[in-house]
C-alpha positions in Angstrom: -6.5 -16.2 -11.1 -7.8 -17.3 -14.5 -11.2 -16.1 -15.7 -13.9 -18.8 -15.8 -15.8 -18.7 -19.1 -19.5 -19.5 -18.5 -20.8 -22.5 -20.5 -24.4 -23.6 -20.6 -24.7 -26.8 -18.7 -27.5 -28.2 -20.9 -25.4 -27.6 -24.0 -22.4 -29.3 -22.3 -24.5 -32.4 -21.4 -25.7 -32.7 -25.0 -22.3 -32.2 -26.5 -20.9 -34.9 -24.2 -23.6 -37.3 -25.3 -25.1 -37.7 -21.8 -28.5 -36.3 -23.0 -30.3 -35.4 -26.3 -32.0 -32.1 -27.1 -35.4 -33.7 -26.5 -34.4 -34.3 -22.9 -33.5 -30.7 -22.4 -36.7 -29.4 -24.0 -38.8 -31.7 -21.8 -36.9 -30.6 -18.7 -37.2 -26.9 -19.5 -41.0 -27.3 -19.9 -41.2 -29.1 -16.6 -39.0 -26.4 -15.0 -41.4 -23.7 -16.3 -44.3 -25.5 -14.8 -42.9 -26.3 -11.4 -40.3 -23.6 -10.8 -37.6 -26.1 -10.1 -34.1 -25.8 -11.7 -33.9 -27.4 -15.1 -31.0 -29.6 -13.8 -33.3 -30.9 -11.1 -35.8 -31.9 -13.7 -33.1 -33.6 -15.7 -31.9 -35.6 -12.7 -35.5 -36.8 -12.0 -36.6 -37.4 -15.6 -33.6 -38.8 -17.4 -30.9 -41.4 -16.8 -28.5 -38.5 -15.9 -27.0 -39.1 -12.5 -25.4 -36.6 -10.0 -22.1 -38.4 -10.6 -22.3 -37.9 -14.4 -23.2 -34.3 -14.0 -20.5 -33.4 -11.5 -17.7 -35.2 -13.4 -18.8 -33.6 -16.6 -18.9 -30.1 -15.2 -15.6 -30.7 -13.4 -13.9 -31.7 -16.6 -15.5 -29.1 -18.9 -14.8 -26.2 -16.5 -11.5 -27.6 -15.2 -12.7 -27.3 -11.7 -11.7 -29.6 -8.8 -14.0 -31.6 -6.5 -13.5 -32.0 -2.8 -15.3 -34.0 0.0 -17.5 -31.3 1.7 -18.4 -33.4 4.7 -14.7 -33.6 5.7 -13.8 -30.0 5.0 -13.0 -27.6 7.9 -15.3 -24.7 6.8 -15.1 -21.1 8.0 -18.7 -20.9 9.1 -18.4 -17.1 9.4 -18.4 -16.7 5.6 -22.0 -18.0 5.3 -23.2 -15.2 7.6 -22.7 -12.7 4.7 -25.4 -14.3 2.6 -29.1 -14.5 2.5 -30.2 -18.1 3.1 -32.5 -18.1 0.0 -29.6 -17.0 -2.2 -27.4 -19.9 -1.1 -30.3 -22.4 -1.4 -31.3 -21.2 -4.9 -27.8 -21.3 -6.3 -26.6 -24.4 -4.5 -23.6 -22.5 -3.2 -21.6 -23.0 0.0 -18.6 -20.8 0.9 -15.8 -22.9 2.4 -12.8 -20.8 3.3 -10.6 -17.9 2.5 -7.3 -18.6 0.8 -5.3 -15.5 0.3 -7.2 -13.1 -1.9 -9.6 -15.9 -3.0 -12.6 -17.6 -1.3 -13.3 -21.2 -2.0 -16.9 -21.8 -3.0 -18.6 -25.2 -3.5 -21.2 -25.2 -6.2 -23.5 -27.7 -7.9 -23.3 -25.8 -11.2 -21.2 -22.8 -12.4 -23.2 -19.7 -11.3 -24.1 -17.0 -13.7 -22.2 -13.7 -13.7 -24.8 -12.0 -11.4 -24.5 -14.6 -8.7 -20.7 -14.4 -8.9 -20.9 -10.6 -8.6 -22.9 -11.0 -5.4 -20.2 -13.3 -4.0 -17.5 -10.8 -4.8 -19.5 -8.0 -3.2 -20.4 -9.9 -0.1 -17.0 -11.4 0.6 -14.7 -8.8 -1.0 -12.7 -11.7 -2.6 -12.4 -13.5 -5.9 -14.4 -16.8 -5.9 -12.6 -20.0 -6.6 -15.1 -22.7 -7.4 -15.2 -26.4 -6.7 -17.9 -28.8 -8.0 -20.1 -30.8 -5.6 -23.1 -33.0 -6.1 -26.6 -31.7 -5.6 -27.3 -34.1 -2.7 -24.1 -33.4 -0.9 -24.5 -29.6 -1.2 -28.1 -29.7 0.1 -26.9 -31.7 3.1 -24.0 -29.5 3.9 -25.9 -26.2 3.3 -28.7 -27.5 5.6 -26.1 -28.2 8.3 -24.4 -24.8 8.0 -27.7 -22.9 8.0 -29.3 -25.2 10.6 -32.3 -25.8 8.4 -35.1 -28.2 9.5 -37.4 -29.8 7.0 -40.0 -27.1 7.4 -37.5 -24.3 6.6 -36.1 -26.2 3.6 -39.6 -26.6 2.2 -40.2 -22.8 2.8 -37.0 -21.9 1.0 -37.7 -24.2 -1.9 -41.2 -22.8 -2.3 -39.9 -19.2 -2.3 -37.3 -20.0 -4.9 -39.8 -21.8 -7.1 -42.3 -18.9 -6.8 -39.7 -16.4 -7.9 -38.8 -18.6 -10.9 -42.4 -18.8 -11.9 -42.8 -15.0 -12.0 -44.3 -14.7 -8.6 -46.8 -17.6 -9.0 -46.5 -20.1 -6.1 -46.0 -23.7 -7.1 -49.0 -25.9 -6.9 -49.5 -28.3 -4.0 -47.4 -31.4 -4.5 -44.7 -29.7 -6.5 -42.1 -29.6 -3.7 -38.7 -30.8 -4.6 -38.3 -34.5 -4.6 -35.1 -36.1 -3.2 -32.2 -36.5 -5.5 -30.8 -39.9 -6.2 -28.2 -41.0 -3.7 -24.5 -40.8 -4.8 -21.2 -41.2 -3.0 -19.2 -38.1 -2.2 -17.0 -37.1 -5.2 -13.5 -37.0 -3.9 -11.4 -36.5 -7.0 -9.3 -33.4 -7.8 -9.3 -32.8 -11.6 -7.5 -29.4 -11.9 -3.7 -29.1 -11.7 -3.7 -25.6 -13.1 -5.0 -24.2 -9.7 -2.8 -26.5 -7.7 -1.5 -24.0 -5.2 -5.0 -22.9 -4.1 -6.3 -26.4 -4.0 -3.3 -27.6 -2.0 -4.0 -24.9 0.5 -7.7 -25.9 0.6 -6.7 -29.5 1.3 -5.1 -28.5 4.6 -8.6 -27.7 5.8 -9.8 -31.2 5.2 -9.8 -33.5 8.3 -8.0 -36.7 7.9 -11.1 -38.6 9.1 -9.3 -40.2 12.0 -10.7 -37.9 14.7 
């Protein structure tokens, strides 16, 4: 398994010409104020779309994308994690494949988050990129979250990011822009693991 080198997503988006430094600065200031993730601020306040973001991350990190809604997930994997951790990091464990565990993410997690995954599942995480919207939908399904619980989780995450200060009323997360599920696979170097993962995807005929 190759080691994934962490790259800052904001720097990637600027280097790819999708955003300019002023966009990043404004989003960071907004993030500091609301406690939302800086990428959420960028998706709301700039022309950046979920499709742009996912394709850019997939290419830069050489990670595949798979259709989450059609993937036969091992729901027992999610039981190892705190709901707030999964919601905060936009992370959804999908299945074990040999010594690896396939994890859908909206952005490449930091080293501490990946360490938690390794400790909880006793396996090496293999990442696949998904859109913000699709991950929120599928995480909500797996955790059986209603709207009230999602608001509670979001508020807890924002409070922690703001150093323990709860977000002001009206600063709940707004809905992301709608996008189609991203179905491409862009990484041939991990072909064996990805082919195994594909076996868990329903053909859509049932």
